[in-house]
C-alpha positions in Angstrom: 199.2 74.1 61.2 196.3 74.3 58.8 192.6 74.9 59.8 191.8 71.1 59.6 194.8 70.2 61.7 193.9 72.9 64.3 190.4 71.6 64.6 191.6 68.0 65.0 194.2 69.2 67.6 191.5 71.0 69.6 189.1 68.0 69.5 191.9 65.6 70.6 192.9 67.8 73.6 190.9 66.5 76.6 193.2 67.5 79.6 192.6 70.0 82.4 195.8 72.0 82.9 196.2 74.4 85.8 198.7 77.0 84.9 197.9 78.9 88.1 196.4 77.0 91.1 197.4 79.3 94.0 194.8 81.5 95.6 195.1 84.5 98.0 192.3 82.8 100.0 194.7 80.0 100.9 197.2 82.5 102.3 194.4 84.3 104.2 193.1 81.0 105.6 196.6 79.9 106.8 197.1 83.2 108.6 193.7 83.1 110.2 194.1 79.5 111.4 197.3 80.6 113.2 195.7 83.8 114.6 192.5 82.1 115.9 194.7 79.7 117.9 196.7 82.6 119.4 193.5 84.7 120.0 190.8 82.1 120.7 188.3 84.6 122.2 188.5 87.1 119.3 185.0 87.0 117.7 186.0 89.2 114.8 188.8 86.8 113.9 186.5 83.9 114.1 183.9 85.5 111.8 186.6 86.4 109.3 188.0 82.8 109.5 184.6 81.4 108.9 184.0 83.5 105.8 187.4 82.8 104.3 187.1 79.1 105.0 183.8 79.0 103.2 185.2 80.9 100.2 188.2 78.6 100.0 186.0 75.5 100.2 183.9 76.9 97.3 187.0 77.6 95.1 188.3 74.1 95.9 185.0 72.5 94.9 185.2 74.3 91.5 188.8 73.1 91.1 187.6 69.6 91.8 184.9 69.8 89.1 187.5 71.0 86.5 190.0 68.3 87.4 187.4 65.5 86.7 186.3 67.1 83.4 187.2 65.6 80.0 186.9 68.7 77.8 190.4 70.2 77.2 191.0 73.5 79.1 193.6 75.7 80.7 192.7 77.0 84.2 193.9 80.0 86.1 192.8 80.5 89.7 192.5 83.8 91.4 193.6 86.3 88.7 194.0 90.0 89.6 194.6 92.5 86.8 195.0 96.2 87.1 194.1 98.6 84.3 194.7 102.3 85.0 192.6 102.9 88.2 190.4 99.8 87.8 191.0 96.3 89.1 189.5 92.9 87.9 189.8 90.1 90.5 188.5 86.9 89.0 188.1 83.6 90.9 188.7 81.5 87.8 189.7 82.2 84.2 189.0 79.2 82.0 190.4 78.9 78.5 188.7 76.3 76.2 189.2 75.8 72.5 186.3 78.1 71.7 185.4 80.3 74.7 187.1 82.0 77.6 185.1 82.0 80.8 185.3 84.4 83.7 183.9 82.7 86.8 182.8 84.2 90.1 182.5 81.6 92.9 179.9 82.0 95.7 179.8 79.6 98.6 176.7 80.7 100.5 174.3 78.9 102.8 170.6 79.1 102.4 168.4 79.8 99.4 169.5 82.2 96.6 166.5 83.4 94.6 166.8 85.5 91.4 163.6 87.4 90.6 162.2 88.4 87.2 164.3 91.6 87.3 167.6 89.7 87.8 167.9 90.8 91.4 169.6 88.3 93.9 167.8 87.7 97.2 169.2 85.5 99.9 167.3 83.6 102.6 168.9 81.9 105.5 168.4 81.1 109.2 170.4 83.0 111.8 170.0 82.4 115.6 166.8 80.6 114.9 165.3 83.4 112.9 164.7 83.5 109.1 166.5 86.3 107.4 165.6 87.5 103.9 167.6 90.3 102.2 168.9 91.4 98.9 172.5 91.0 98.0 174.9 92.6 95.5 174.5 90.8 92.2 177.6 88.5 91.7 176.7 88.4 88.0 177.0 92.2 87.7 180.2 91.9 89.6 181.8 89.5 87.2 180.4 91.4 84.2 182.1 94.6 85.6 185.4 92.6 85.8 184.9 91.6 82.1 184.5 95.3 81.2 187.9 96.0 82.8 189.5 93.4 80.5 187.6 94.7 77.6 189.2 98.2 78.1 192.6 96.5 78.3 191.9 94.6 75.1 190.7 97.7 73.3 193.9 99.5 74.3 196.2 96.8 73.0 194.3 95.8 69.9 194.6 97.3 66.5 191.8 99.5 65.1 191.1 97.0 62.3 190.6 94.1 64.7 188.4 96.2 66.9 186.1 97.0 64.0 185.5 93.3 63.2 185.8 91.8 66.7 184.5 94.2 69.3 180.9 93.1 68.9 182.0 89.5 69.5 184.0 90.2 72.7 181.2 89.1 75.1 180.4 86.1 72.9 183.8 84.6 73.2 184.5 85.8 76.8 181.6 84.5 78.8 180.8 85.1 82.5 179.4 82.5 85.0 178.4 82.7 88.6 178.8 79.3 90.3 177.1 78.4 93.6 179.8 76.1 95.1 178.1 75.0 98.3 176.3 71.7 97.8 173.6 72.7 100.4 172.7 76.0 98.6 169.3 76.0 97.0 169.4 78.0 93.8 166.0 79.3 92.7 166.1 80.7 89.2 162.5 79.9 88.2 161.5 83.5 87.4 165.0 84.8 86.5 165.4 86.2 83.0 166.8 83.6 80.6 170.1 85.4 79.9 170.6 85.5 83.7 169.5 82.0 84.4 172.0 80.6 81.8 174.9 82.3 83.6 174.1 81.2 87.2 174.6 77.5 87.9 175.6 75.1 90.7 179.1 73.7 90.8 178.0 70.2 89.9 176.5 71.6 86.7 179.6 73.5 85.7 181.3 71.0 83.4 178.1 70.1 81.7 177.4 73.8 81.0 180.8 74.2 79.4 180.3 71.0 77.3 176.8 72.1 76.3 178.2 75.5 75.1 180.8 73.7 73.0 178.3 71.2 71.6 175.8 74.0 70.6 178.5 76.2 69.0 178.2 77.4 65.4 180.1 74.7 63.5 181.8 77.5 61.4 183.4 79.0 64.5 187.2 78.6 64.7 188.6 76.3 67.3 191.9 77.2 69.0 194.8 74.7 69.1 196.2 73.6 72.4 199.3 75.6 71.7 197.4 78.8 71.2 195.2 78.1 74.3 198.4 77.8 76.4 199.6 81.1 74.9 196.4 82.9 75.8 196.5 81.4 79.4 200.1 82.6 79.8 199.2 86.1 78.6 196.7 86.3 81.6 199.5 85.2 84.0 201.7 88.0 82.6 199.0 90.6 83.2 198.2 89.3 86.7 199.4 91.3 89.7 201.0 89.3 92.5 199.7 90.0 96.0 202.6 90.1 98.5 200.5 91.0 101.5 201.5 89.4 104.8 198.1 88.3 105.9 199.2 87.2 109.3 200.3 90.8 110.1 197.4 92.3 108.2 194.7 90.4 110.2 196.7 90.8 113.4 196.8 94.6 113.0 193.2 94.7 111.9 191.6 92.6 114.7 194.1 92.1 117.5 196.4 95.1 117.7 194.3 98.1 116.7 195.6 101.4 118.1 193.7 104.5 118.8 196.0 106.3 116.4 195.2 103.8 113.6 191.5 104.4 114.1 191.9 108.1 114.1 193.9 108.1 110.9 191.5 105.7 109.2 188.5 107.9 110.1 190.4 111.0 108.8 191.2 109.2 105.5 187.6 108.0 105.1 186.4 111.6 105.6 188.9 112.8 103.0 187.8 110.1 100.6 184.1 111.2 101.0 185.0 114.9 100.5 187.3 114.2 97.5 184.8 112.0 95.7 182.1 114.6 96.2 184.3 117.4 94.9 185.4 115.5 91.8 182.0 113.8 91.3 183.6 110.3 91.2 182.9 107.1 93.1 184.7 106.8 96.5 186.7 103.8 95.3 188.3 106.0 92.6 190.1 107.7 95.5 191.0 104.4 97.2 189.2 101.2 98.0 188.6 99.8 101.5 191.3 97.2 100.8 193.8 99.9 99.7 192.9 102.0 102.8 193.8 99.2 105.1 197.1 98.7 103.4 197.8 102.5 103.6 197.1 102.4 107.3 199.4 99.5 107.8 202.3 100.7 105.7 202.0 104.5 106.3 204.1 105.7 103.4 206.0 108.9 104.4 206.4 110.3 100.9 204.8 110.2 97.4 207.8 108.2 96.2 207.4 105.7 99.0 203.7 105.5 98.2 204.4 104.9 94.5 206.9 102.1 95.3 204.5 100.4 97.6 202.2 99.5 94.7 199.1 100.0 96.8 197.6 102.7 94.5 197.6 103.1 90.8 199.6 105.9 89.2 196.4 107.7 88.4 195.2 107.7 92.0 198.7 108.8 93.2 198.9 111.6 90.7 195.5 113.0 91.8 195.3 112.2 95.5 198.8 111.0 96.6 200.2 114.3 98.0 197.1 114.8 100.3 197.2 111.1 101.4 200.9 111.4 102.4 200.2 114.7 104.2 197.5 113.1 106.3 199.8 110.2 107.2 202.9 112.3 108.0 201.0 114.9 110.0 200.0 112.0 112.3 203.1 109.9 112.2 206.3 111.9 111.6 
């Protein structure tokens, strides 16, 4: 296919194709629906259910916006990729003829204000009182996820391509934060321009993508539908499947906590703090909170069993695995 044919193919392609439409949030929601019926007075479960329900509604709203678009795109929902001891969890990866978008979905009530420094501040009413507090920047969050994918790209790309393409990585792989709740008020009046352009409401998402395409440099190469599909499938191949049984996970977390579990968890948190201080690394380089919960649930009895579980990366196991197993087996053998 020649360049002219490729451009014509890209311009003719107007469909939205979901190559991955499943989401861990749906599995979490289904489990929590069942558990809240079984434990109707459990407030922790109800709060978790509410948060997951809002998150799922937000992702579904974005999916709806994509489905009614007329641009030409491949969509992957809930993509999780591991690289060494880093993880990128992206709500949506969107492949268009020109750009790839990494999208972070936020479904929050109240007013979200971004100040002139790019900080996110949330205001909402709780129990009749107005609450105003800063929040972790979802933009920095999705930018950090893009950096994980950059490291993976650099590892698998030839030196020659990196010389000519590394400075264009961010240009062709764009990040967006999408406020999916229709009642959210998004105040970006004083936000820096480069931040304002990346934080939008769900109902402006398709227009944003179309505007980016319309404002492109006319000399930029457009991908054919065939190549877009190839790129989308490469993300699926890299994606890690989550086999967590969320019914058991939430039941153990909120309904069947044992004193021994709590003791082991506190012991492992203390170990993580001590190890991160000794090695001068962030605590999540030892294990994340999500990984900690999975370790408490599975309780691997050997380094080999820990490795087979897939909970931790090989790097983390090599550095911390023996001590983690010792803590568990001292308690549970």
